[in-house]
C-alpha positions, 0 to 999 in steps of 0.5 A: 500499500502507498502512503499518503505522502508518496501518493501526494508527491506522485500525483504532484509530479504528474500535475505538469504532464496532465496540464500540458496534455489537457492544453494540447487538446485544444490545439489538435482536431477532435477525434483524431488518433493523437486527440484520442491517446492524449485524452485517454492519458488524461483519463488514466491520470485521473483514474490513478488520482481516484485509486490512490486518494479516492478523488478522480476530480483531484486535478480539476480543482487546480486546472483551468478549463482548456480553450477550445480549437473551433472544432467542437 
């Protein structure tokens, strides 16, 4: 079992990666292979947060929403 301190450090280390991934979604076409894979990575990071701390919305509170690219 992972300690809360390690879980917090792991999630905080993933924060910049998740941030960059979500921002990149605004710059690529919805539904393309890259979009789907990046979206899945974001979902996996959120799933890890749920597993580790019971809160899959952990990153939502800290990251402002990504702006759209006009394709939506």
